C-alpha positions in Angstrom: 113.7 114.8 90.7 116.2 112.0 91.1 119.6 112.8 92.6 122.6 112.7 90.4 125.1 111.7 93.1 124.3 108.8 95.4 127.7 108.1 96.9 127.3 110.9 99.5 124.0 109.6 100.9 123.6 106.7 103.2 120.2 105.3 102.0 119.5 103.6 105.3 120.3 106.6 107.5 117.3 108.0 109.3 116.8 111.8 109.5 117.4 113.9 112.6 113.8 113.3 113.9 114.2 109.6 113.3 117.4 109.6 115.5 115.9 111.7 118.3 112.5 110.1 118.7 113.8 106.8 120.0 115.7 108.7 122.7 112.6 110.6 123.5 110.8 107.3 124.1 113.6 106.0 126.3 113.6 109.2 128.4 109.8 109.2 128.7 109.7 105.5 129.8 112.4 106.1 132.3 110.7 109.2 133.7 107.4 107.3 133.8 108.8 105.0 136.5 109.8 108.0 138.7 106.5 109.8 138.2 104.1 106.8 138.4 106.0 105.0 141.2 104.4 107.1 144.1 101.0 106.9 142.4 101.1 103.1 142.3 102.6 102.9 145.8 99.8 105.0 147.2 97.1 103.1 145.3 98.4 99.7 146.6 98.9 100.9 150.2 95.6 99.4 151.4 95.9 96.0 149.7 96.7 92.8 151.5 100.4 92.0 151.6 100.4 89.1 149.1 98.4 91.0 146.5 100.4 94.2 147.0 103.7 92.3 146.7 102.6 90.5 143.5 101.2 93.8 142.0 104.3 95.8 142.8 106.6 93.0 141.4 104.5 92.9 138.3 104.6 96.6 137.8 108.4 96.7 138.1 108.8 93.7 135.9 106.6 95.3 133.2 108.7 98.5 133.5 111.9 96.6 133.2 110.6 94.7 130.2 109.6 97.9 128.6 113.0 99.5 129.3 114.8 96.6 127.7 112.5 96.8 124.7 113.0 100.5 124.1 116.8 99.9 124.1 116.8 97.1 121.6 115.6 98.0 118.1 113.8 95.0 116.7 110.2 94.2 115.5 109.6 92.1 118.6 110.6 95.0 120.8 108.2 97.2 118.9 105.4 94.8 119.7 106.4 94.7 123.4 106.6 98.5 123.6 103.2 98.9 122.1 101.7 96.5 124.5 103.4 97.7 127.7 103.1 101.5 127.3 99.3 101.6 126.9 99.1 99.1 129.8 101.0 101.6 131.9 98.4 104.2 131.0 95.6 101.9 132.0 97.3 101.0 135.3 98.0 104.7 136.1 94.4 105.6 135.3 93.1 102.8 137.6 95.5 103.9 140.3 94.4 107.5 140.0 90.8 106.4 140.7 91.8 105.2 144.2 91.3 107.7 147.1 94.9 107.4 148.4 97.0 109.2 145.8 97.3 112.9 145.9 96.5 115.3 143.1 100.2 115.8 142.1 100.9 112.1 142.1 97.8 111.4 139.9 98.8 114.1 137.5 102.5 113.2 137.2 101.8 109.5 136.8 99.1 110.0 134.2 101.0 112.6 132.1 104.3 110.7 131.9 102.7 107.4 131.0 100.5 109.0 128.4 103.5 110.8 126.9 105.5 107.5 126.8 102.5 105.7 125.1 102.0 108.5 122.6 105.7 108.5 121.6 105.6 104.7 121.3 103.0 104.9 118.5 104.7 107.5 116.4 105.5 106.3 112.9 109.2 107.2 113.4 109.3 104.7 116.3 107.9 101.9 114.0 110.6 102.7 111.4 113.3 102.7 114.0 112.4 99.3 115.5 111.8 97.4 112.3 115.1 98.5 110.9 117.1 97.1 113.8 117.8 93.7 112.2 117.8 95.0 108.6 120.9 94.8 106.4 122.9 98.0 106.1 122.0 98.5 102.5 118.2 98.1 103.0 115.6 100.4 104.6 112.2 99.2 106.0 109.2 101.5 106.3 106.1 100.1 108.1 102.7 99.8 106.6 99.5 101.2 108.2 97.3 98.9 110.2 94.0 98.0 108.2 91.1 100.1 109.5 88.8 97.0 110.1 91.4 95.8 112.7 91.7 99.1 114.5 88.1 99.0 115.8 87.8 95.7 117.6 90.4 93.0 116.8 93.5 95.0 117.8 92.1 96.5 121.1 90.7 93.0 122.0 94.1 91.3 121.2 95.8 94.0 123.4 93.4 93.5 126.3 93.9 89.7 126.2 97.7 90.0 125.9 98.2 92.6 128.6 95.3 91.7 130.9 95.2 87.9 131.0 98.4 87.3 132.9 97.6 90.2 135.3 94.2 88.8 136.3 95.7 85.3 136.8 98.5 86.6 139.0 96.2 88.7 141.2 93.7 85.8 141.6 96.5 83.5 142.7 98.0 86.1 145.0 94.5 86.5 146.6 94.4 82.8 147.3 91.7 82.0 144.8 93.4 78.9 143.5 90.7 77.4 141.3 89.9 80.7 139.6 93.6 81.5 139.4 94.4 78.2 137.8 91.7 78.7 135.2 92.8 82.3 134.6 96.4 81.1 134.2 95.5 78.6 131.5 93.1 80.9 129.7 95.0 84.1 130.2 98.4 82.5 129.3 97.0 81.0 126.2 95.2 84.1 125.2 98.3 86.2 125.8 100.3 84.0 123.5 97.7 84.1 120.7 97.0 87.8 121.1 100.8 88.6 121.3 101.4 86.7 118.1 98.6 88.5 116.3 99.9 91.9 117.4 103.4 90.9 116.4 102.3 90.0 112.9 101.2 93.7 112.5 104.7 94.8 113.5 106.1 92.7 110.6 104.4 94.5 107.7 106.6 96.9 105.7 107.9 98.0 102.3 111.6 97.5 102.2 114.1 99.2 99.8 116.9 96.9 98.7 119.7 97.5 96.2 117.6 95.8 93.4 114.5 97.8 94.0 111.7 97.5 96.6 109.9 94.6 98.2 106.3 94.6 99.5 106.3 92.5 102.7 102.7 92.2 103.8 101.4 88.8 104.9 97.9 90.2 105.1 97.6 90.7 101.4 100.4 88.7 99.8 101.3 85.0 100.4 105.0 85.8 99.9 107.0 89.1 99.7 107.2 90.5 96.2 110.3 92.2 94.7 109.7 95.0 92.3 113.0 95.5 90.5 114.1 99.1 89.8 114.4 98.4 86.1 110.7 97.6 85.9 109.5 100.5 88.0 108.0 103.3 85.9 106.9 105.5 88.8 106.1 105.6 92.5 103.8 108.5 93.6 100.7 109.4 95.6 97.7 107.6 94.4 95.3 109.6 92.3 91.6 109.7 93.2 89.5 106.9 91.7 92.5 104.9 90.4 91.8 101.4 89.3 95.1 100.0 90.4 95.3 96.7 92.3 94.4 97.6 95.9 96.9 96.0 98.4 96.2 98.5 101.2 94.0 96.1 103.1 91.7 99.0 103.7 94.3 100.9 105.7 93.6 104.6 106.4 95.8 107.4 105.2 97.4 108.3 101.8 98.1 105.3 99.6 101.0 105.2 97.2 100.6 103.9 93.6 103.4 101.8 92.1 103.3 101.8 88.3 105.4 99.1 86.5 106.6 98.8 83.0 105.5 95.2 82.9 103.3 92.9 85.0 104.8 91.2 88.0 103.5 87.9 89.3 102.2 87.7 92.9 100.0 85.5 95.1 97.2 87.4 96.9 95.9 86.1 100.3 92.2 85.1 100.4 90.4 84.4 103.7 90.0 80.7 104.3 91.0 79.9 100.7 94.2 79.1 98.8 96.1 82.2 97.6 95.0 83.7 94.3 97.9 83.8 91.8 98.0 86.5 89.2 100.1 89.5 88.1 99.7 93.3 87.9 101.5 96.4 86.6 99.8 98.9 88.9 99.2 98.5 92.6 98.5 100.5 95.8 99.9 100.2 99.3 99.7 102.4 102.5 102.9 103.1 104.4 102.8 105.0 107.7 105.1 107.6 106.3 104.3 108.0 102.5 106.5 111.1 102.2 109.5 109.3 103.6 108.9 106.4 101.2 109.0 108.8 98.3 112.2 110.4 99.6 113.8 107.0 100.0 112.7 106.0 96.5 114.3 109.2 95.1 117.5 108.5 97.0 117.6 105.1 95.3 117.0 106.4 91.8 113.4 105.2 91.6 111.2 107.6 89.7 108.7 109.4 91.9 107.1 111.7 89.4 
């Protein structure tokens, strides 16, 4: 059903959960520093002074960068948060393997970093961050990561982005100048390339605007496409075996089907080829929160039946 009164609803306002989850992330990340600090201190206790100093400085710098990111809603902050929080889990796990930390230190450090990373990857967090720079009358809702990227390219990009600078810094701190120089060049370049690749995944969304909705997905479309409200017949959960144009990029989860009253032109991305121009009146896409997309559509008088 479409609402009869729209002047009492702020279309861009998140729900209660959407407002609370970012604060849960901030609290978890702040608590992670308190809980994991003793764990890291105990694990680094036996290291040489230069390496221990560099490692400690790097841990605090990573935590400060993460704290800044969780406080500033922006797609770039989303990328930073989703790089730093799993890196904290990996660092806590490695520290817990050392003989020095006690059981309580291991448990506290691991639990709090895992909680922070888990919250960072909630769909509500993605929606909160990508809407930071959005206009007041628009609402962005992220799209799911394609399945082929989840098992290989994304983890590899994360390892390169998070691990390259760490390896380079530790080699230099240990006085291995030649290896450190090589690692700095390779690790720094890899971190830039990997970070950019991960950030591109943070910039995929469907965005509701006053005129209708826009599909903003560089992985399948050469340019964002506006579907005006007046040409939208229906937006709903995709039926089984539909023959609509698949713009999900093989992402997992429930896809939505957008049915139009007339064909809309678009240019589809093709690997290592020029974009393929065409048009379609039926298409599929996969948001991280399909239910929220349908609710937002109803708020904006887009048929969802």
